[in-house]
N, C-alpha and C positions, 0 to 999 in steps of 0.2 A: 228725079235729079238721077236716072240708070239711062240714061240716053244716053249712046256713044256720042260725044262733041268729035274723035275721031279716031283712026285705029291706023295704023302706022308698022307694018312689015307686025300681025296678029300683035299687038301691043296696043292693048283696046286705052282711051281714054274716057273716061266717065268726071262730072262733077265730082260725083262722094270723093273717087282716085285724086282728084285737084284737090279739093280740100286735104284729104291722107298728107298725099305728097309733099303740101307747102305745107303740116305738121311737122311733117320729120324736118322737113329746110329748117326753121323756128325752133325746134326741138336739138337739132345740129350743129345749128347759129350758136347757143347759147356758149356752147364750149369755147369760141373764136372769142364770146364779149370776156369770157372769163381771161383767155389768153391775155389780151388785150391790157384788163383790168389789172392782172396781174405781173404782167412787165410796167405799166406805167409805173404799179407800186410799187414795184420793187418786192413784193413779199407775197404768196398765197391769198388772194381776194375775192370771191362772189359780191360779185355788185347787185343791186337788188335788178336788174336790167336782167342777171341770169336766170333767177325766178320769176319774171315776170314771162322770159317767151319759156320757161321750165313749165307754167301753167299752161299755155296759148296752146303751145307742140302740143302740150299732152292732152287738151281737151279737145285737139283738132284731129288728131289722131287715133285719141278715142272715140270719137262720134263716126269718122271716117269706120271704124271698126261696129262700131252699133247699128248704125242704120247701109252703108254702104256695103259690106262685105259679110257682117253677121257672124263674124269671126270671136271665138271664146276666147284662144290663148291671145290674140290681139289684142281685146278686152283690158284683160286680167294685170298686160305686160304696160300699156297703159293707164292703167287705175291708180295706180302705188306710185308709178311716179308723181300723178294731178296731185295728190292726197301729201303726200311730203314738202311738195315744193308751196304746197298752200300752206301749210303746217308752219316752214321756215320765213315761208313770207310775211306770217301774221306776229310769226315770233320776232323777226327782227321790227315789224312796224310797230309793234310794243315797246322794244326796245329802244327803238328810238322814240318813242314820242315818250316813257317813262326819261330820258336822258332830257329829253325839253322843257318836260316837266319840273326838276326838281338841277335844274342846269348843271345838270354832267356828273352829281356830285351818286348817282342810285349805286 
């Protein structure tokens, strides 16, 4: 995974770097999803897709920093958001399950 795919004017692209870049793109895209959902509902709103993009983007960039770059700052920077996003997704899914099973009276 460390082979150079291409080198453009001293910018080296490896498979791990592509994973990291795509993860960063997904992590950034979550804000556009949130902005769209807020605009559509005319109130601040975090859709489930926000949490899915947070988790996948964080885990992809985390994997880049663990195996592709071995950078402790990047690992810490991406590990905590992944944990928080997983927790928030779990809380939201539990809340939705309780609403379905109690008919929304919880």
